[in-house]
C-alpha positions, -999 to +999 in steps of 0.1 A: +569-054-726+540-059-702+503-054-706+479-050-677+441-051-680+421-031-654+386-043-648+359-023-630+340-040-602+316-066-614+287-047-601+293-020-628+309-042-655+290-046-687+273-080-686+282-085-723+319-081-716+339-113-719+377-117-723+371-141-752+350-114-770+380-090-770+396-082-803+425-104-814+457-094-796+440-070-772+459-083-742+492-086-761+520-060-765+518-039-796+480-041-801+466-015-824+428-008-826+412-017-859+379+002-862+361+033-874+376+065-861+353+089-842+356+125-830+348+117-794+379+121-772+414+129-782+432+116-813+430+078-819+396+072-805+376+047-825+347+022-825+359-014-822+343-047-825+337-064-792+322-098-796+289-094-814+286-057-806+307-026-806+326-007-780+345+026-778+383+027-774+400+059-764+438+062-759+447+085-730+468+115-741+482+145-724+469+179-733+485+213-735+523+216-731+526+180-718+509+168-749+536+181-771+563+165-749+549+132-737+520+126-761+505+093-749+533+083-724+525+081-687+548+073-657+521+051-640+486+037-645+471+060-620+454+082-646+435+053-660+425+040-626+411+074-616+391+077-648+375+043-643+367+051-607+353+085-616+330+069-642+317+043-617+311+070-590+293+093-614+271+066-628+262+056-592+253+093-587+229+095-616+252+111-641+250+097-677+286+087-686+297+057-707+300+025-687+337+015-684+344-020-697+382-025-693+413-004-691+444-014-710+480-004-699+510-014-719+545-008-705+570+006-731+604+012-715+600+036-686+565+047-695+530+033-699+506+037-729+470+038-715+437+032-732+401+028-720+374+006-735+338+018-727+303+011-740+296+029-772+267+054-769+249+063-801+243+100-806+255+134-818+278+159-801+258+188-788+270+212-814+261+189-843+227+181-828+219+218-824+228+224-861+203+198-872+175+207-847+145+229-850+140+259-827+120+241-800+141+209-802+172+230-799+159+245-766+152+210-753+187+198-761+203+228-744+181+224-713+190+187-711+227+195-716+224+220-687+209+193-665+237+168-674+263+194-664+243+203-633+243+166-622+280+165-629+287+195-606+262+183-581+282+151-578+312+173-571+331+165-603+352+191-621+355+183-658+387+198-672+376+198-709+339+207-708+327+218-742+298+209-767+320+181-783+321+163-750+283+165-744+266+137-764+229+139-773+217+103-773+196+092-802+182+059-788+148+066-775+155+097-755+170+132-757+192+127-726+228+140-728+259+120-718+292+135-706+323+122-723+361+123-716+366+124-679+404+124-682+421+146-656+388+154-639+387+156-601+361+154-574+358+182-548+339+208-569+312+228-551+281+237-572+279+275-575+315+281-567+338+302-589+354+270-603+320+257-613+310+290-630+344+291-647+337+257-662+305+270-676+322+301-690+349+280-708+321+259-723+305+290-737+338+303-750+341+272-772+316+288-796+338+319-800+369+297-806+355+271-829+325+288-844+337+324-844+304+336-829+291+345-795+265+321-780+230+333-785+214+348-754+184+325-757+206+295-760+226+304-729+193+309-709+180+275-721+212+258-709+212+277-676+176+268-670+184+231-671+215+236-650+197+256-623+169+231-621+194+205-608+217+227-588+189+247-571+171+215-561+203+203-545+208+235-527+173+235-514+177+200-502+208+210-483+191+241-469+163+219-456+187+194-441+207+222-424+174+237-411+165+204-396+199+201-380+196+236-364+161+228-352+173+195-337+202+213-320+179+239-305+155+212-292+184+192-278+198+222-260+164+230-245+160+194-234+194+195-217+186+228-200+152+215-187+169+183-175+196+203-158+171+224-139+151+193-129+182+176-115+192+207-095+157+210-080 
């Protein structure tokens, strides 16, 4: 068996990460995480000790039909590389996602077992935070969640499993919201497109599926208010840029026409 460790670029690597601080056996075949289980991510995710602090380990698993057939087996390490790259790009674009520390790929026969170690963010999933919040705090959480998703879409990223459990309300000194579980996500999404709106609809349907209730209209409006704040600002910036381009093209065309008339005279 073979184990590969995939490190992000040093510019985005956690300064506290050190190979000597990794859990015993982390880079050896057959390593099993020893830590406190957590609901963030698919089955097997847990908090692990990393040197003097803690980190978050999440094994990558297939969802849907592939999940019942392949579970945690992959034919290559591409899925892990794409998730690390996506996290780095989104962080550079101002989206709050956990900083990737190291990816772990273990070869077992014809397949790979993949896992990602990232910084552990202290907080509550959005649904749990809303349950414990007062009326006005609840609105702030929802608006901030909308902004987080708006930044995600503004960066062009399509999250394939967007729901309140993957939106983490941070508890350390702020009410900002982090986006979790980027597995299977892709860049290329356009804000305001049918795909972006479909992602928001699926997020709302989570309440029907898991809470057996329809989202409250005021909750939806609070979320959309935060989302539109980000997306509308982006669209206005693009409109301004396009307007400048058009004005520049008109001025350039006029200048060429004037120059042409001068040269003919």
